[in-house]
C-alpha positions as a printed Julia matrix, in Angstrom:
84×3 Matrix{Float64}:
   4.24   31.03  -53.88
   7.04   31.39  -51.37
   6.3    30.92  -47.67
   5.87   34.2   -45.91
   7.52   35.19  -42.64
   4.27   34.82  -40.75
   3.9    31.19  -41.88
   7.41   30.35  -40.73
   6.76   32.09  -37.41
   3.47   30.23  -37.02
   5.25   26.92  -37.65
   7.88   27.72  -35.03
   5.22   28.77  -32.52
   3.22   25.61  -33.25
   6.34   23.48  -32.76
   7.14   25.24  -29.46
   3.55   24.79  -28.27
   3.6    21.09  -29.2
   6.9    20.57  -27.4
   5.61   22.48  -24.36
   2.39   20.45  -24.3
   4.42   17.27  -24.66
   6.71   18.32  -21.8
   3.7    19.11  -19.6
   2.18   15.73  -20.42
   5.46   13.97  -19.59
   5.77   15.91  -16.33
   2.22   14.94  -15.36
   2.92   11.3   -16.15
   6.07   11.36  -14.04
   4.17   13.07  -11.22
   1.44   10.42  -11.33
   3.96    7.58  -11.45
   5.83    8.95   -8.45
   2.57    9.19   -6.5
   1.56    5.71   -7.59
   4.87    4.25   -6.37
   4.56    6.22   -3.12
   1.08    4.84   -2.4
   2.14    1.3    -3.33
   5.03    1.53   -0.86
   2.71    2.88    1.85
   0.22    0.05    1.23
   2.99   -2.55    1.42
   4.2    -1.11    4.73
   0.66   -1.1     6.15
   0.09   -4.68    4.97
   3.34   -5.89    6.56
   2.54   -4.13    9.84
  -0.95   -5.66    9.89
   0.51   -9.11    9.28
   2.94   -8.61   12.16
   0.08   -7.5    14.4
  -2.0   -10.48   13.3
   0.85  -12.88   14.1
   1.29  -11.36   17.57
  -2.44  -11.61   18.16
  -2.49  -15.27   17.11
   0.41  -16.05   19.47
  -1.35  -14.35   22.37
  -4.6   -16.18   21.64
  -2.87  -19.54   21.39
  -1.1   -18.9    24.71
  -4.37  -17.92   26.35
  -6.12  -20.97   24.93
  -3.39  -23.31   26.11
  -3.52  -21.76   29.6
  -7.28  -22.02   29.63
  -7.13  -25.68   28.58
  -4.6   -26.44   31.32
  -6.75  -24.69   33.93
  -9.88  -26.41   32.68
  -8.17  -29.8    32.81
  -6.89  -29.09   36.32
 -10.35  -27.96   37.5
 -11.95  -31.04   35.95
  -9.55  -33.3    37.82
 -10.3   -31.48   41.08
 -14.02  -31.91   40.55
 -13.59  -35.62   39.87
 -11.51  -36.04   42.99
 -14.06  -34.15   45.1
 -16.94  -36.35   43.84
 -15.2   -39.57   44.77
């Protein structure tokens, strides 16, 4: 039996549908990958900024601690001198 025109048309339509579904799947994958890269970049930027903030905070705290230690040492010496 020879293939009829409807069978050939059905095959062409099926091939078009498969290619269209494949293209949609590829487009969705690309869309998801682009979003994934975008969010990774955003997270890296946030992490770097937090590290910079943390470093500044540590410097400020170390400066405050050193000043406090100097003041405490100075006050302790004054108290010793006043007791003598």
